[in-house]
Each structure stands twice: as C-alpha cells, then as structure tokens.
N, C-alpha and C positions, 0 to 999 in steps of 0.2 A: 835671914830672909825666910819668909813663910813658905810652907811646902807647896802651896798652890802657885806662888810666883815662881819658885824654882822649877816646878813641873812645867809651867807655861814657857819658860825660857828653853827648857829641853825640848818641848813639843815644837817650838818654833824652828829648831834646827833639824828636824827630821827630814823635811822636804829637800833641803840642800844635800843632805847626806845620801838620800835615796837617789838623787840625780847625779852624784859625783862619779867620776870615772873610776875612782879607787873602789867604790862600792860595787858598781855595775860589772866591773871586770875582776873582782876579787884580788885587787892589787894591794900590796903591802901587808899581807896576812901571814907571811912566812910559810907558805905552802899549806896553810890550814883552810878548811872549808869555810865558806862565807856564811856562817850562821851567827845571827845577832839576836840580842835580847834588849828590849826597851822595857825596863821595869818602872813601875810607878805605884804610888800608894793606892791600894784597892778602893779606898773611900773616894777617890777621884775618877772612878771608872767612867762616869758619864761625861766628864771633861775630855777624857782620852777618846771615848767613842766619837764625840762631836768633832774633835780635831782630826781624827782618822778619816771621817767622812769628808771633811774639807780637803785633806791631803789627797785622797783618792780622786776627788773631782778635779783638782788641779792637775794631777798626773795624767788623768784621762784627756783633759783639754790639751795637754802638751804632747799627746800621742804616745805616751809610755805604754808599753805592753806588760802587764803584770797581773798576778792573781792575788785578790784580796779574799781571804777565806775565814769565815766565822766558824770556829770549831764546834760551837753548840749546834749550829745549823748542820754541820757535817754529821753529828751524832743522829740528829732527826732524819736526815736523808739516808744515811746508811741503814738505820733501822727500818725506814719505809721500804727501801730496796729489798730488804730480806723479810718483809711482811712481819716485822716484830714490834712495830711501834704501838699498836693498839694493845697487844699482849703485854707490852712493858707498862703501859698506863694501868691496865687492869691488875697486874702483879703489884705495882706500887700501892694502889688503892687497897688491895686485899691483905698484902703482907708487909708493906712498909718499904722505906728507903734501903735498908740493908739488904733485904731480899732482892730488891731490884738491882742494886749495885753488884751483888754476887752473881746474879743471873746474866748480867750484861758483860761480865769480865771477858768472856769468850768472844762474843760478837764485836765488842769494842776494843779488842786487844790492840796494843800500840802499833804493831806491824800492819794489821788490817787498816787501821786508821791512816797510817802513813801511805799505804797503797792507794787508799781512797783519796787522800789529799794530793798525792802526786798526779793521779788521773785528773782530778778536778783542776789542778793548777795549769794543765796544758803546757808542760815544761818546754816543748819545742817552741812555743810562742811567747813565753814569759821571760822578761828580763829579770824579775825577782818575785818573791812570794811574801805577802804579808799575812801573818796568822794572828787572829784576834778572837775575843770571846772565850778565852780560856777560863775566866772566872765563873762563867755560867756552865762550863763543861766539866769543871773540876768536882769531884775527884775521878770521874769517869776517864778523863784525859789528864794526864800529868805532864807538865812541861818538859821535864828532863827525859822522861820515857819517850815522849813523842819526838823530841829533837834527835835522840839517839836513833830511833827507828827511821827517821827521815834522811839521815846521813847517806845511806846507801841508795835512797830513792830519788833524790833531787839533784845529785851530781853537783855541778858547779853553779847552779842557780842560787844566788844569794837569797837567804831566807831570814825573815825577821819575825820573832815572837814577841808580841805585846804582852807583858807579863804583870798581872796584878799582884805585886808582892815585892820582894827584894831580891836582887841578884848582885852578888859581890865578885863575879868573875869566875867563880867555881861552884857556888852553891845557890840554888833557888830556894827561897823561903816563901811559900804560898801565903798570900794576903799579908805578908810581913809579920805574921803571928805564929805560923805553924812550923815548928822545928822539924826538919826532915833531913835524912842523910841521902842527898841526891846530887852527887857530884855531876856537874856538867860544864864543859869548857866551851864557851862561845865568847864573842865580843860584845861589849856594851855598844849598842848603836849610838847612843848619846850619853857620855858619862855625866 
C-alpha cells in the first residue's frame, strides 16, 4: 500500500480516537500519562495540516473543548512577549542560523515552552491538547524534550503531538532521516 494511502487510513481514524471515552478519560493506559504521538512522513506535512483543520472544525461543531496549538506560532508569540522577535530576525540576518539557534536556547528552553503551552491550553477548560507545527519549529523545539517538560505541566489532560518523522514507541526520529538518541515513552495515537 502506498504511503499516502496508509497515511490517509490512519488520519481517518483520528477523530474517533479523540472522541473515545478511553482517550478522553485516560483509560486503559496502565496508570501512564495520556501522551500520544501521531507520526507521519514529513513529505506529507500539507496533507496532515489539511486533515487537522478538518478534524478541529468537526470537534468544534460537536462542542468539544480542546486546545489546538501550533508550536511555531508559540515560538513567535513567546518571542514577541519578551520583545525578542525583531532582535532575533536581525541576529539571524547578521550572523546566521547557528548564532540565532544558540541565542534562543535560553528564551525557548523546553520548560519555558511547556509553561507557555500549558497556559495557552487553558487546562481547566480543555478535554485534550493537540500539538502541531513541530516541523517548522524544529530544532528550536524538540519533540521528546517538549513532551518530557509537559508531563508535569498538563497533568491528566490527554496530549497529542503530531510528529513529522518516525516514532517506534520509544524513539523519535525527526523527519524520518535524523538519527537521534531521544528516548521517549508515549502511545501511538493511531498505529
């Protein structure tokens, strides 16, 4: 089966999973936190984005209360709040990507991002959290680092990371190409 057909079959199962009682109430997880990864081939990013828009519209129409958070937009908002965005643009122009990456390690540290996301998610009102846009935010935000930092912040609110790459149940492989030693234990949203 082609990768796009396989992906489409998996995408078509997301809505039912998000509305299931098992997902919404963290049932059947063996006392583990309800963190999920939906991995997909990075070359199909636009297909996933479109499907995610469709899913969020349906969930809103059905009265679900949830947070859909674009991680790249979080970087922009956080830098704007700290009056760093224009300086970051200028630094990147003058000194390049590596200098920018090094300068933003502190302001975009994973625990700061996790606090920002938890606030943005309005945890008291959200049944679950959908995190997306990681491909645009990488390497400023790393999937395993962010999920580790979010554990203590979101409590029992089920959280899904849409991940452009591969996830085998223990290791995240960014874009399906970059080998990294980044153990993370979560559940696959749709195997």
